[in-house]
C-alpha positions as CSV (number, residue, x, y, z in Angstrom):
1,M,0.0,0.0,0.0
2,A,1.4,3.4,-1.0
3,R,2.4,5.8,1.7
4,I,0.4,8.9,2.4
5,Y,2.3,12.1,3.0
6,L,0.4,14.7,5.1
7,D,3.2,16.9,6.4
8,H,3.4,19.6,3.7
9,A,3.9,22.3,6.3
10,A,7.2,20.7,7.2
11,T,8.4,20.4,3.6
12,T,7.0,19.8,0.1
13,P,8.2,17.3,-2.6
14,P,10.0,19.3,-5.3
15,D,7.8,19.8,-8.3
16,P,9.3,18.0,-11.4
17,R,9.0,21.3,-13.3
18,V,11.2,22.9,-10.7
19,L,13.8,20.2,-10.9
20,E,13.8,20.5,-14.7
21,A,14.5,24.2,-14.5
22,M,17.3,23.7,-12.0
23,W,19.1,20.8,-13.7
24,P,21.2,22.9,-16.3
25,F,22.7,24.8,-13.4
26,Y,24.1,21.6,-12.0
27,T,25.4,20.3,-15.3
28,T,26.1,22.8,-18.1
29,H,25.7,26.3,-16.5
30,W,27.5,25.7,-13.3
31,G,29.6,28.9,-13.3
32,N,30.2,31.3,-10.5
33,P,27.9,34.4,-11.1
34,S,30.7,36.7,-9.8
35,S,33.1,35.7,-12.6
36,I,33.5,37.8,-15.7
37,Y,34.1,35.1,-18.2
38,L,31.4,33.2,-20.2
39,E,30.5,30.5,-17.7
40,G,30.1,33.1,-14.9
41,Q,28.0,35.4,-17.1
42,E,25.7,32.6,-18.0
43,A,25.1,32.0,-14.3
44,R,24.7,35.8,-13.7
45,R,22.0,36.1,-16.3
46,A,20.1,33.2,-14.7
47,L,20.4,34.8,-11.3
48,D,19.3,38.2,-12.6
49,S,16.4,36.7,-14.4
50,A,15.3,34.7,-11.3
51,R,15.5,37.8,-9.2
52,K,13.3,39.8,-11.6
53,L,10.8,37.0,-11.7
54,C,10.6,36.8,-7.9
55,A,10.4,40.6,-7.7
56,D,7.6,40.8,-10.2
57,L,5.6,38.2,-8.4
58,L,5.9,40.2,-5.1
59,G,5.4,43.5,-6.8
60,V,8.7,44.9,-5.6
61,A,12.0,46.1,-7.3
62,P,14.6,43.4,-8.0
63,K,17.2,45.4,-5.9
64,E,14.9,44.9,-2.9
65,L,15.5,41.1,-2.8
66,V,18.3,39.2,-1.2
67,F,18.7,35.5,-1.8
68,T,19.4,33.5,1.4
69,G,19.9,30.0,2.6
70,G,16.3,29.5,3.6
71,G,13.6,30.8,5.9
72,T,15.6,30.6,9.1
73,E,18.4,32.7,7.6
74,S,15.9,35.2,6.2
75,D,14.2,35.6,9.6
76,N,17.5,35.9,11.4
77,A,18.9,38.4,9.0
78,A,15.7,40.4,8.9
79,I,15.4,40.9,12.6
80,R,19.0,41.2,13.6
81,G,19.9,43.4,10.6
82,A,17.1,45.8,11.4
83,A,17.5,45.8,15.2
84,F,21.2,46.7,15.0
85,A,20.8,49.2,12.3
86,Q,18.0,51.0,14.2
87,R,20.0,50.9,17.4
88,D,23.1,52.4,15.7
89,L,20.8,55.2,14.5
90,G,19.9,55.9,18.1
91,R,16.3,54.9,17.7
92,G,16.1,52.5,20.6
93,N,16.6,48.8,21.4
94,H,13.1,47.4,21.9
95,V,11.8,44.5,19.7
96,V,8.3,43.2,19.6
97,T,7.2,39.8,18.4
98,S,4.4,37.3,19.2
99,A,4.4,34.3,21.5
100,V,3.5,31.9,18.6
101,E,6.4,32.6,16.2
102,H,8.6,30.0,14.6
103,H,11.7,29.4,16.7
104,A,13.7,31.0,13.9
105,V,12.2,34.3,15.1
106,L,11.8,33.5,18.8
107,H,15.4,32.3,19.3
108,T,16.7,35.3,17.3
109,V,14.8,37.7,19.6
110,E,16.0,35.8,22.7
111,Q,19.6,36.2,21.5
112,L,19.0,39.9,21.0
113,E,17.9,40.1,24.6
114,R,21.2,38.5,25.7
115,E,22.9,41.2,23.6
116,G,21.3,44.1,25.4
117,F,17.9,44.5,23.6
118,R,14.5,44.5,25.3
119,A,11.7,42.3,24.0
120,T,8.0,42.1,24.2
121,Y,6.2,38.8,23.3
122,L,2.6,39.6,22.4
123,P,-0.2,37.3,23.7
124,V,-2.6,35.6,21.3
125,D,-6.3,34.5,21.7
126,A,-7.6,31.0,21.7
127,D,-7.3,30.9,17.9
128,G,-3.7,32.1,17.9
129,V,-4.5,35.6,16.7
130,V,-2.2,38.4,18.0
131,D,-3.8,40.8,20.5
132,L,-3.8,44.1,18.6
133,A,-4.5,46.1,21.8
134,A,-1.4,44.5,23.4
135,L,0.5,45.4,20.3
136,E,-0.6,49.1,20.4
137,A,0.2,49.3,24.1
138,S,3.7,47.7,23.6
139,V,5.0,49.9,20.8
140,G,6.7,53.1,22.0
141,D,9.4,55.6,21.1
142,E,12.2,53.0,21.7
143,T,10.5,50.2,19.6
144,T,12.6,49.5,16.5
145,V,11.3,46.2,15.1
146,V,8.0,44.4,15.1
147,S,8.0,40.8,13.7
148,V,4.8,38.8,13.4
149,M,4.3,35.8,11.1
150,T,1.8,35.9,8.2
151,A,0.5,32.4,9.0
152,N,1.3,30.0,11.7
153,N,3.1,26.8,10.8
154,E,1.5,24.7,13.5
155,V,-2.2,25.6,13.5
156,G,-2.5,27.6,10.3
157,T,-3.8,30.8,11.8
158,I,-3.7,33.7,9.4
159,Q,-2.6,36.9,11.1
160,P,-4.0,40.4,10.2
161,I,-0.6,41.6,9.1
162,A,-1.8,44.8,7.4
163,E,-3.6,45.8,10.5
164,I,-0.6,44.9,12.7
165,A,1.7,47.1,10.5
166,R,-0.8,49.9,10.6
167,V,-1.1,49.8,14.4
168,A,2.7,49.6,14.9
169,K,3.6,52.4,12.5
170,G,0.7,54.5,13.9
171,K,2.4,54.4,17.3
172,N,5.9,54.9,15.9
173,P,6.4,55.6,12.2
174,R,10.1,54.6,12.4
175,V,9.3,51.0,13.4
176,V,10.5,48.4,10.9
177,V,7.9,45.7,10.4
178,H,8.9,42.1,9.4
179,T,6.8,39.2,8.6
180,D,7.8,35.5,8.3
181,A,5.7,34.5,5.2
182,V,7.3,31.1,4.9
183,Q,4.0,29.2,5.4
184,A,1.9,31.7,3.6
185,A,3.9,32.1,0.3
186,G,2.0,30.7,-2.6
187,V,-1.1,30.2,-0.6
188,I,-2.3,33.8,0.2
189,D,-1.4,37.2,-1.2
190,I,1.9,38.3,0.4
191,T,2.5,41.4,-1.7
192,P,4.6,43.5,0.7
193,S,2.9,46.8,-0.2
194,L,-0.5,45.3,0.6
195,L,0.7,43.9,3.9
196,G,2.5,47.2,4.8
197,V,5.7,45.5,5.8
198,D,9.4,46.5,5.4
199,L,10.9,43.0,5.5
200,L,9.5,39.7,4.4
201,S,10.9,36.1,4.5
202,V,10.2,33.2,2.1
203,A,11.6,29.7,1.8
204,A,11.5,27.6,-1.4
205,H,11.0,24.2,0.1
206,K,7.6,25.1,1.5
207,L,6.2,25.7,-2.0
208,Y,7.5,22.7,-3.9
209,G,10.9,24.1,-4.5
210,P,14.4,23.0,-3.2
211,K,15.6,23.1,0.3
212,G,18.4,25.4,1.3
213,V,17.3,28.6,-0.5
214,G,15.0,31.5,0.3
215,L,14.7,35.2,-0.1
216,L,14.5,38.3,2.1
217,Y,12.6,41.3,0.9
218,I,14.1,44.6,2.2
219,R,12.1,47.6,1.4
220,N,14.2,50.4,-0.1
221,R,15.6,52.7,2.5
222,T,14.8,50.4,5.4
223,P,17.5,50.6,8.1
224,W,19.3,47.2,7.9
225,Q,22.8,45.7,8.3
226,P,24.1,42.6,6.6
227,Q,24.7,39.6,8.8
228,L,26.9,37.4,6.6
229,L,30.2,39.1,5.7
230,G,33.1,38.1,3.4
231,G,32.1,39.0,-0.1
232,S,30.3,41.5,-2.3
233,Q,27.5,39.2,-3.4
234,E,23.9,40.3,-3.3
235,K,25.0,44.0,-3.4
236,E,27.1,43.4,-0.3
237,R,24.0,42.4,1.7
238,R,24.7,38.6,1.9
239,A,28.2,37.3,1.4
240,G,28.8,33.9,-0.2
241,T,28.6,32.5,-3.8
242,E,24.9,32.4,-4.7
243,N,23.1,29.1,-5.1
244,V,22.2,29.7,-8.7
245,A,20.4,26.4,-9.2
246,G,18.5,26.9,-5.9
247,V,17.5,30.4,-6.8
248,V,16.3,29.3,-10.2
249,G,14.3,26.6,-8.4
250,L,12.8,29.2,-6.0
251,A,11.8,31.5,-8.8
252,T,10.2,28.6,-10.8
253,A,8.4,27.3,-7.7
254,M,7.0,30.8,-6.9
255,Q,5.8,31.3,-10.5
256,L,4.0,28.0,-10.4
257,A,2.5,28.6,-7.0
258,W,1.3,32.1,-8.0
259,D,-0.2,30.8,-11.3
260,E,-1.9,27.8,-9.8
261,R,-2.8,29.2,-6.4
262,E,-6.6,29.2,-6.8
263,A,-6.7,25.6,-8.0
264,R,-4.2,24.4,-5.4
265,N,-6.1,26.1,-2.6
266,A,-9.5,24.7,-3.8
267,H,-8.0,21.2,-3.9
268,A,-6.4,21.6,-0.4
269,R,-9.5,23.1,1.1
270,L,-11.7,20.2,-0.1
271,L,-9.4,17.7,1.6
272,R,-8.7,19.7,4.7
273,D,-12.4,20.4,5.3
274,R,-13.2,16.7,5.4
275,L,-10.6,16.3,8.2
276,L,-11.9,19.4,10.0
277,Y,-15.5,18.3,10.0
278,E,-15.4,14.5,9.8
279,L,-12.6,13.5,12.1
280,P,-14.1,15.0,15.3
281,E,-17.3,13.0,14.5
282,R,-15.3,9.8,14.3
283,V,-12.9,10.3,17.2
284,P,-14.6,11.4,20.5
285,D,-12.8,14.0,22.6
286,T,-11.0,15.6,19.6
287,V,-10.2,19.3,20.3
288,I,-9.6,21.4,17.2
289,T,-6.6,23.8,17.6
290,G,-6.5,27.0,15.6
291,P,-9.5,28.7,14.1
292,V,-12.5,26.5,13.5
293,D,-13.6,29.0,10.8
294,P,-11.7,27.6,7.8
295,V,-11.4,31.0,6.2
296,R,-9.2,32.2,9.0
297,R,-6.6,29.4,8.7
298,L,-4.4,28.2,5.8
299,P,-6.5,26.0,3.4
300,N,-4.2,23.0,3.8
301,N,-3.9,23.0,7.6
302,F,-5.7,20.7,10.0
303,S,-4.6,20.5,13.6
304,C,-6.1,19.0,16.8
305,C,-5.4,17.4,20.1
306,F,-6.8,14.1,21.4
307,R,-7.8,13.7,25.0
308,N,-6.3,10.8,27.0
309,V,-3.7,9.8,24.4
310,E,0.0,10.6,23.9
311,G,0.6,12.4,20.6
312,E,3.9,10.7,19.9
313,S,2.3,7.3,20.1
314,V,-0.3,8.5,17.5
315,L,2.5,9.6,15.1
316,L,4.3,6.3,15.4
317,A,1.2,4.3,14.8
318,L,0.3,6.5,11.8
319,D,3.8,5.9,10.4
320,M,3.4,2.2,10.8
321,A,0.1,2.6,8.9
322,D,2.1,4.4,6.1
323,V,0.8,7.9,7.0
324,A,3.4,10.6,7.5
325,A,2.1,13.3,9.9
326,S,3.5,15.7,12.5
327,S,2.7,16.9,16.1
328,G,3.4,20.5,15.0
329,S,6.6,22.2,13.9
330,A,9.0,19.8,12.2
331,C,11.9,21.9,13.7
332,T,11.0,20.8,17.3
333,T,10.5,17.1,16.7
334,G,11.8,15.2,19.7
335,A,11.2,18.1,22.1
336,L,9.9,17.1,25.5
337,E,8.1,20.4,26.1
338,P,4.6,20.9,24.8
339,S,4.2,23.2,21.8
340,H,4.8,26.8,22.7
341,V,2.1,27.8,20.2
342,L,-0.6,25.7,21.8
343,T,0.3,26.8,25.3
344,A,0.3,30.4,24.3
345,M,-3.2,29.8,22.9
346,G,-4.3,28.5,26.3
347,V,-4.3,24.8,25.6
348,D,-3.6,22.7,28.7
349,P,0.0,21.4,28.6
350,D,-1.2,17.8,29.0
351,L,-3.6,18.1,26.1
352,A,-0.9,19.9,24.1
353,H,1.2,16.8,24.3
354,A,-1.5,15.0,22.3
355,S,-1.3,17.3,19.3
356,L,-1.6,16.2,15.6
357,R,-1.0,18.3,12.5
358,L,-2.1,17.1,9.1
359,T,-1.2,19.3,6.2
360,V,-2.4,18.3,2.7
361,G,-0.7,19.0,-0.6
362,N,-1.0,18.9,-4.4
363,S,-0.6,15.2,-4.7
364,N,-3.1,14.1,-2.0
365,T,-6.4,12.6,-2.9
366,E,-9.8,12.0,-1.4
367,A,-8.7,8.4,-1.1
368,D,-5.9,9.5,1.1
369,V,-8.3,11.3,3.4
370,D,-10.6,8.2,3.4
371,R,-7.8,6.1,4.6
372,V,-6.8,8.5,7.3
373,L,-10.4,8.8,8.5
374,T,-10.4,5.0,8.8
375,V,-7.1,4.3,10.4
376,L,-6.8,7.2,12.8
377,P,-10.0,6.5,14.9
378,E,-8.8,2.9,15.2
379,I,-5.3,4.1,16.4
380,V,-6.7,6.6,18.9
381,S,-9.2,4.0,20.3
382,R,-6.5,1.4,20.7
383,L,-4.1,3.7,22.4
384,R,-6.8,4.9,24.8
385,A,-7.6,1.3,25.7
386,L,-4.0,0.6,26.4
387,A,-3.7,3.7,28.6
388,G,-6.9,2.7,30.4
389,G,-8.6,5.9,29.0
């Protein structure tokens, strides 16, 4: 029986069209784009073309994009680069983020605290939505950076980023606003001008592109300092020979995602809604996490907790049944602590240990959902019986 992959929030299988676009830059066009001879200039043209394509899709200028090694680097570079630049300008040392961010953001802000910055971690409601009143109260004259993700990687909550940017800049027009759009890219409109953000992060492997490549949008004239030094690449904003094949893959994946967004979302929503509405009927004591209103969460995201069962046991049993799933962020697999996202949303820590995330993708079918809706109730019932629940 074929395996079923339901962890597209962790990573997506590369689209064959993306691999086809990348292949020449591993074989015949492998030059260093900083070199002046023919091989280098071939690579440079590909890099420039990919940058323009990404910029056009985002509605920004090519010079406002920096290619990075992925979403984590983009988040790190965005926050640290803006925080130190703002502090050097004498604008303060206060950074604001939310309690439900990806650890690429949270750990960066925590490190800034160790380096003398102050930080505020905004609370969220039971759906994981940032408290706008708390945001408004937290931003002051010393606030330099506000970073809130566009959509949550664990529970799929879509944040009101445009409103967040408006509130932050209304309190302090010099605030730099960053959003981690890694989960949202290709799914919802992340045009920076519509969101009102100064910095925006994207990763290729979340939208059927390659791992190890991403981009950072830096609005023109935004105070920002490079974090990787050692070369003049990316207009001296990110040292290191560019990953030309990866960048071509990123651009191709973005183009496909933008072109096919409506159809992809409709397909994902059809499958996800079956999980959202049918699974609680088949498994008693299922607690949906994240917005119950499907419009307020990413169309491919389903997440829940099961009472009286250990989440890791559910995942292992699903894997033995040839279903790949997750308990939340793939970056924290193996952690003993309950999800920081769920606890920030007010979920009891014991219940948070029994979390499950199923994220559907382009290749999933209704037959996949049928099978999950058959095997998962049996798994939960068996585990509860073993636990005496």
